[in-house]
VMD Tcl script that draws the C-alpha trace (Angstrom):
set ca {
  {16.55 -20.67 30.98}
  {18.44 -18.28 28.73}
  {16.83 -15.41 26.86}
  {16.89 -17.26 23.53}
  {14.69 -19.98 24.95}
  {17.29 -22.34 26.36}
  {17.59 -25.74 24.76}
  {13.92 -26.45 24.05}
  {14.22 -24.95 20.57}
  {16.65 -27.76 19.70}
  {13.93 -30.39 20.14}
  {12.45 -31.29 16.69}
  {9.03 -31.84 18.29}
  {8.98 -28.30 19.70}
  {7.21 -25.46 17.91}
  {10.32 -23.30 18.25}
  {12.62 -25.76 16.52}
  {14.19 -24.60 13.26}
  {16.37 -26.87 11.18}
  {19.67 -25.20 10.15}
  {18.60 -25.44 6.50}
  {15.35 -23.54 7.10}
  {15.40 -19.79 6.51}
  {13.01 -17.13 5.11}
  {14.76 -17.07 1.72}
  {13.57 -20.62 1.00}
  {9.99 -21.28 -0.13}
  {7.95 -23.50 2.20}
  {6.11 -24.97 -0.79}
  {6.72 -25.20 -4.51}
  {3.15 -24.06 -5.25}
  {3.35 -20.30 -5.85}
  {0.15 -18.31 -5.31}
  {-0.83 -16.49 -8.53}
  {-4.17 -15.02 -7.51}
  {-6.18 -17.85 -9.12}
  {-4.93 -21.03 -7.45}
  {-5.78 -20.25 -3.82}
  {-7.17 -23.73 -3.11}
  {-4.08 -25.62 -4.29}
  {-1.72 -23.09 -2.73}
  {-3.56 -23.10 0.62}
  {-3.65 -26.90 0.91}
  {0.03 -27.17 0.02}
  {1.00 -24.43 2.47}
  {-1.01 -25.94 5.35}
  {0.53 -29.38 4.78}
  {4.04 -27.90 4.71}
  {3.50 -25.85 7.87}
  {2.03 -28.81 9.73}
  {4.94 -31.02 8.71}
  {7.34 -28.42 10.11}
  {5.23 -27.94 13.27}
  {4.67 -24.24 12.45}
  {0.93 -24.08 11.71}
  {0.23 -22.52 15.13}
  {2.18 -19.42 14.13}
  {-0.31 -18.91 11.29}
  {-3.67 -19.79 12.87}
  {-3.01 -17.68 15.99}
  {-3.11 -20.56 18.47}
  {0.46 -19.76 19.56}
  {0.21 -16.04 20.42}
  {3.14 -13.68 20.51}
  {4.74 -13.64 23.99}
  {5.64 -10.45 25.83}
  {8.97 -8.94 24.83}
  {10.52 -9.85 28.20}
  {9.35 -13.46 27.98}
  {12.26 -15.96 27.64}
  {10.58 -17.45 24.55}
  {10.13 -14.11 22.77}
  {13.19 -14.29 20.51}
  {12.53 -17.93 19.59}
  {8.90 -17.08 18.76}
  {9.93 -14.07 16.66}
  {12.47 -16.11 14.74}
  {10.03 -18.93 13.96}
  {7.18 -16.58 13.14}
  {9.39 -14.73 10.66}
  {10.22 -18.00 8.97}
  {6.59 -19.17 8.83}
  {5.22 -15.89 7.51}
  {7.93 -14.74 5.13}
  {9.03 -17.95 3.39}
  {7.68 -17.87 -0.13}
  {6.18 -14.40 0.29}
  {9.14 -12.75 -1.43}
  {8.08 -14.39 -4.68}
  {4.52 -13.08 -4.30}
  {5.78 -9.59 -3.45}
  {7.84 -9.57 -6.64}
  {4.82 -10.73 -8.65}
  {2.61 -8.03 -7.13}
  {5.14 -5.32 -7.95}
  {5.35 -6.50 -11.53}
  {1.54 -6.59 -11.82}
  {1.24 -3.10 -10.35}
  {3.63 -1.58 -12.86}
  {2.03 -3.45 -15.75}
  {-1.58 -2.55 -14.91}
  {-3.18 0.08 -17.16}
  {-6.70 1.44 -17.25}
  {-7.41 0.20 -20.75}
  {-11.11 -0.63 -21.18}
  {-11.88 -0.26 -17.46}
  {-13.61 2.77 -16.05}
  {-11.79 4.79 -13.41}
  {-13.50 3.04 -10.48}
  {-12.73 -0.48 -11.76}
  {-9.12 0.46 -12.47}
  {-8.73 2.02 -9.00}
  {-10.29 -1.07 -7.38}
  {-7.78 -3.37 -9.09}
  {-4.91 -1.23 -7.80}
  {-6.36 -1.16 -4.29}
  {-6.55 -4.96 -4.15}
  {-2.89 -5.25 -5.09}
  {-1.83 -2.55 -2.62}
  {-3.74 -4.21 0.21}
  {-2.18 -7.58 -0.52}
  {1.26 -5.99 -0.74}
  {0.66 -4.21 2.57}
  {-0.21 -7.54 4.18}
  {3.29 -8.73 3.31}
  {5.12 -5.47 4.03}
  {3.22 -3.69 6.76}
  {4.57 -0.38 8.05}
  {4.54 -0.57 11.84}
  {2.44 1.92 13.77}
  {4.10 4.54 15.94}
  {2.80 5.73 19.32}
  {4.93 8.88 19.57}
  {2.67 11.09 17.45}
  {4.12 14.43 16.44}
  {7.23 13.84 18.54}
  {8.17 10.77 16.50}
  {11.72 10.73 15.20}
  {11.75 7.16 13.87}
  {10.90 8.14 10.30}
  {7.83 5.91 9.91}
  {5.72 8.93 8.94}
  {8.16 9.73 6.14}
  {7.99 6.13 4.91}
  {4.18 6.25 4.86}
  {4.24 9.51 2.91}
  {6.58 8.00 0.35}
  {4.29 5.00 -0.03}
  {1.25 7.25 -0.49}
  {3.05 9.33 -3.11}
  {4.06 6.16 -4.95}
  {0.44 5.00 -4.99}
  {-0.85 8.33 -6.30}
  {1.81 8.36 -9.01}
  {1.12 4.76 -10.03}
  {-2.63 5.47 -10.22}
  {-2.04 8.49 -12.45}
  {0.55 6.82 -14.67}
  {-1.79 3.99 -15.63}
  {-4.66 6.22 -16.73}
  {-5.68 6.52 -20.35}
  {-4.42 9.49 -22.35}
  {-7.73 11.33 -22.16}
  {-6.80 12.11 -18.53}
  {-3.36 13.47 -19.44}
  {-4.33 17.04 -18.53}
  {-5.54 16.09 -15.07}
  {-2.52 13.88 -14.53}
  {-0.08 16.68 -15.39}
  {-1.77 19.22 -13.12}
  {-1.98 16.84 -10.15}
  {1.69 15.88 -10.51}
  {2.63 19.56 -10.25}
  {0.96 19.89 -6.83}
  {3.32 19.95 -3.86}
  {2.62 18.01 -1.76}
  {0.52 15.62 -3.79}
  {-3.15 15.30 -2.79}
  {-4.30 12.16 -1.02}
  {-5.12 9.09 -3.04}
  {-8.85 9.42 -2.29}
  {-8.82 13.07 -3.38}
  {-7.22 12.18 -6.70}
  {-9.69 9.34 -7.22}
  {-12.60 11.73 -6.56}
  {-11.21 14.22 -9.10}
  {-10.84 11.54 -11.74}
  {-14.36 10.18 -11.28}
  {-15.74 13.71 -11.66}
  {-13.66 14.12 -14.80}
  {-14.98 10.82 -16.11}
  {-18.58 11.89 -15.57}
  {-17.88 15.08 -17.50}
  {-16.46 13.09 -20.40}
  {-19.49 10.81 -20.42}
  {-21.87 13.76 -20.57}
  {-20.44 14.89 -23.93}
  {-20.37 13.52 -27.43}
  {-16.70 13.82 -28.22}
  {-16.74 16.21 -31.11}
  {-13.85 18.66 -31.29}
  {-15.88 21.47 -29.71}
  {-17.09 19.30 -26.86}
  {-13.56 18.08 -26.17}
  {-12.52 21.70 -25.66}
  {-15.46 22.33 -23.33}
  {-14.67 19.20 -21.30}
  {-10.99 20.18 -21.10}
  {-11.94 23.65 -19.86}
  {-14.19 22.18 -17.18}
  {-11.42 19.80 -16.20}
  {-8.97 22.67 -15.79}
  {-11.47 24.55 -13.61}
  {-12.01 21.46 -11.47}
  {-8.29 20.95 -10.94}
  {-7.63 24.62 -10.22}
  {-10.36 24.59 -7.57}
  {-8.88 21.47 -6.00}
  {-5.38 22.98 -6.07}
  {-6.57 26.23 -4.46}
  {-8.31 24.27 -1.71}
  {-5.20 22.13 -1.26}
  {-3.00 25.24 -0.94}
  {-5.31 26.94 1.56}
  {-5.21 23.84 3.72}
  {-1.41 23.96 3.75}
  {-1.34 27.64 4.67}
  {-3.60 27.53 7.69}
  {-1.75 28.21 10.91}
  {1.64 28.35 9.22}
  {1.67 31.75 7.57}
  {0.31 30.56 4.22}
  {0.86 32.26 0.89}
  {-2.23 34.47 1.25}
  {-1.23 35.82 4.68}
  {-1.59 39.61 4.96}
  {-4.45 40.01 2.47}
  {-7.14 40.33 5.13}
  {-9.77 42.98 5.67}
  {-8.61 46.59 5.78}
  {-5.41 45.90 3.88}
  {-6.41 46.77 0.38}
  {-8.05 43.48 -0.60}
}
mol new
graphics top color blue
foreach p $ca { graphics top sphere $p radius 0.5 }
foreach p [lrange $ca 0 end-1] q [lrange $ca 1 end] { graphics top cylinder $p $q radius 0.2 }
display resetview
């Protein structure tokens, strides 16, 4: 049997069979998932996959073979078709929803939760593979993850209401950007400060001053973390050197 699975993938009754007209760019079903029609979409998708003899690639009953197995390439090809067909449309919808989402009347936590749901769904379609090489990795997956994290932080900040403009500007000036959870924590603290004031002109100034202090503290902590063990910016200002 050849490495591509021999001739069994030419048998229409075989799970590895793919018709020449079937490819990941074509939707398996005409019902497009929009976040509210899961029942209709799920039933339509299951019927389509069963009719094409590909449901086992979805329910896990046909596990991925070892890479040296003769059926590996045929399995990979069919699995790609079963998983990716139609998903491109949902990915495009998610990206549009992400860029359109604004905080509006939501509090910071509700707004962040909406973003997280979209990011998690998007990650389920476009997962970044894990790497086992650790610090010696040269495949660039770490760089890709960092870019994705920066994009998420930026998207979170961009959708905030204007009352958070000061925090947004200061965070965007940090290099590197803080983690997403750190930024979320800063914004919830800022929100609690806003809620503790009646927004007269004087109280707005007080809240803004507290916000600046909060961000400066976070930035100082962020900078100290970067400097440890690498000759940070404060190196040489230790005891006995003038203070």
